[in-house]
N, C-alpha and C positions, 0 to 999 in steps of 0.2 A: 617097541612102539615109537620111541623117539627117533630111531633110524628111519622108520617108515614115514613119519611126519617130515623128517629132514629131506628124504627123497622126494616126497610130494611137493615140498616147498621149493626144492631145486628144480623140479620139472615145471612148476608154476612160473618161476623166474625166467626159465629158458623160453617158455611160451610167450611171456610178456615181452621179452627183449627180441626174440627171433621171429615171433609171429608176424608182425607187420612186414618185415623184410621178406619173409617166406611168401606171404600173400602177394606182395608186389612182384616177386620173382615168378610165381606161378601165373599171375595175371598177364605180365608184360612179356615174359620169355617163353615159358613152357606151353601155355595155352595157344599162342599164335604158331608156335613150332608144330604142335600136334595138328592144328587146323590146316597147316601148310600141306600135310600129307593128303588131306581130303581134297583141298582145292587144286592140288597138282593133277588130280584125275578128273577135273571138270573143265567145261568150256564156260568161262566167266569173264565179264567185262570189267569187273572190279567195282561196280556201282550198285547193282541191284542183286541182293542175295537170292531172290526168288528165281533169277535167271541163270543161276549156277547149275548148268546141266551136267550130269554125270556122264563121262565119256570113257571111263575105264582106263585102258592102256593107250588110248589114242594119242595123248600128248607125248608119251614116251617114244612111240613109234615115229611121231613127227620129228622129235629131236634127233633120232638116228639118221634121218634123211635131211636134216637141216644143215646145209653147207655153211651158212653164216655162223652157226653155233660152233662148228668144228674149226672153222677158220679163226674165230675169236679165241678158242681154246689153244690153238697152235701159236697164235700171236702172244697170248698170255704166258705160255710156257717159255717161249723164246725171251720175252721181256723179263720174266722172273729169273731165268738162269743168268742172263747177261747183267742185269742190274744188281742181283744179289752178290755176284762175284766182284764186280767193280766197287760196290758200296763197302763191302767188308774189307777188301784189300786197301782201298783208300783210307778207310777209318783206322785200320791197323797201322798204316804208314804215319798218319797224323798223330796217332797215340804215341808211337815211338818218338816222333819228332818233339812232341810237347812234353815228354817225360824228361827231356834234357833240361839243363839249367839255363833256360832262356829268361831274360828279364820280362819279356812280354808274353810269356806262356799263358798266364791267366786271361789276358785280354784276347789272345788268339783262340783259346778254348771257348770263350764267350762268342766270338765272331763266328766260329765254325758251327757252334750249336744253334745260333739264332735262326737259321732257315727252318729248323724243326718246329719253332714256335709259330710260324706263319701258317695259316690254314691252307689246305690244298687248293681250294677254288681260287682264293686270292693269289696264291703263289703261281697258279697256272696262268692267270690273266697277266700277272707281272711278266712272266717269261714269254707269254705270247707277244707282248709289246717288245720285249728284248729281241726275240727272234725275227719279228717282222719289220720293226723300225730301227732298233739299236744296231743289230748286226748289219742291216742294209746300209746304214749311215757309215759305220766303220769300214765296210767293204768299199764304199765309194771313195772314202778318204785314203785308205791304205792299199786298195786293189789286191787284197789278200783273198784268194779263192774261197777259203774256209767261211768267211763272213758273207760271201755272195750266194751261198747255197740257199735254195728254197726250203728252209728248215721245216716248215709245216705243210709244204706243198706236194711232197712225194711220199710214197710208202716207206722208203728206206730212210730218208731224212726225218720223217715224222716219227719213226721208231726210235732213232737215236736222240731226237729231241726229247721224247718222253723219258728215255733212259737218263739223259743229262740232268733233267729237272728232278727226277726221283732220287738219283744219287746225291745231288746237291742238297736236297732236303733231308735225306736219311743219314748220310755219312757222319754228320756232326754228333747225332745222338748215339750212334754205334761207337764213335770215338770215345765218348765219355765212359761207356761201359768197359771198353778195352783199357782205358787209362786206370780205372778203378781196379781192374784185374791185375794189370802190370805193377801197380803200386803194392800189391799184396805178395809179390814174389820175393822170397828172402834174398837179400843182397849177398849173403855168404855163399849161397848155392851158385849164383852167377859168377862170383869171384873165384870160386873153386874150379868151375868149368874153364874159366879163362886161364888159370894157373896150369891146368892140365893140358893146355894147348888147343882148346876148342876155337875154331874159327867163327866169324860172325854168322855164317850160314849154318854151321853145326850148332852154334849156340841157340839160334832161332828155332831150328828144327827139333833139337833134342831137349832143350830146357824151357824156352819160352812157350812154345806151342802146347806141349802137354800140360803145363801149369795154368795156362789161360783157357784151356778147353771148356770150362764151365761158361766163360764169357762168350766163347765162340758158339756154344750151343744156344745161348740166349739170343745173340745177334743174328745167327742164321734163322732161328725161329721167327724173330720179329721181321726180318727183311723178307723172308719167303712169304709169310702170311700177308704182309703189307703189299708186296709186289703182286701177289695173286689177286688181292682185293682192290687193286688200284682202280679207282673210278673218278675221283674228283679232278685229277690231273688230265685224265682222258677227256672228261667233259669240257674243261675250260681251255685246253690246248688245241685238240684236233677234232673233238666230237666224233671220233672214230674214223675220220676221213684222212685222205681223200677216199670217197666211197665208204667202204667199211674195212679198209686195209690196215688201220691202226685201232680197230675196235677191240677193247679188252672184253673178257668174259663178263665182268661186272656190268660194263656198259651195254653189252648185248642183252643181258637180263633186264636192265632198266628200260631199254628201248622196247623190248617185247611186251613188258607189263604196262609201262606208263605212256608210251608213245603209240604202240599198236593196240593198246587196250585188250591184250590177251593175257589176263592175270593168271589163268589156269596154266597156260604154257610157260609163262614167266616163272611161276612158282615151281613147276617141275624142273626147269633149268636151274633155279636157285638151290633146290635140294641136291641136284647132281654137283653143283658148285661147292656146296657145303661138304659133301662126301669127299670130293677131290682134295680140297684144302686140308681136311682133317687127316686123310691118309698120308698126304705128302709131309705135313708138319710132324705128325706122330712118328713116321718113319725116320725123318731127319733127327728128331730128338733122341730116339732109341739108338741110332747109329753113333751120334756124337757123345751121348752119355756113357757109352761103353769105353770111350777113349779118354775119359777124364781120370786124372790122377791127383793125389794130394801131395802137397809139399812136405 
């Protein structure tokens, strides 16, 4: 009897403590997600629920023939691949540099991490001023062609402008994760490899990379998901322009739902977006997890 009362008391405490959180989670996350499946098959302007007309698979067939959606997907894939590689390589280089015995390493770590603290919209407008005004002024003074480029005026320069800002914002945060992982590598293991004649490249490939693979898994997951979901920089820097040449998939969904007032079609695109991001990130985590080793 005492055990049963103890179990009931335990369940009662769990309900008291977890109940409000579970209620908010079901209300804010689960319910809208389930409703999204319904609205993805309707023609709805997002204002009047009575005007949500069931259209079946019409939205899905429209997506298949929507060139703007597929162009945005192609742009997002290119942006993700390029920015993820550059951000992680740069973060790893900075981490190795700041693991050395530098007097200013703590200050430099703070400086490199600071861009991650700034919000994406604000950061985008800051860099918009830099690209349009700052670079132009430097180009006039130095006559260096790099600064004279129309950074937000053409599809190619707009693409690289978004990559530059994303990497600048992201690399510092990834650097902190890599530093924490490098600090946990046993020094004896590194010294033993050096005594055995391992060169810097061999040391990096055979010792450092396998031991920091958990950090690589985390950093790849974060950068891939953030790059795929990139919206605020796209909105503040290029607004998808010129035309729709630099329109990310997230911005395409936003424009469909909130600008064109086609919430049903926008919701269908958002569900496809969710599935794509989930499959890519889960695949990446499964692949890199298999390569993790313990010291």
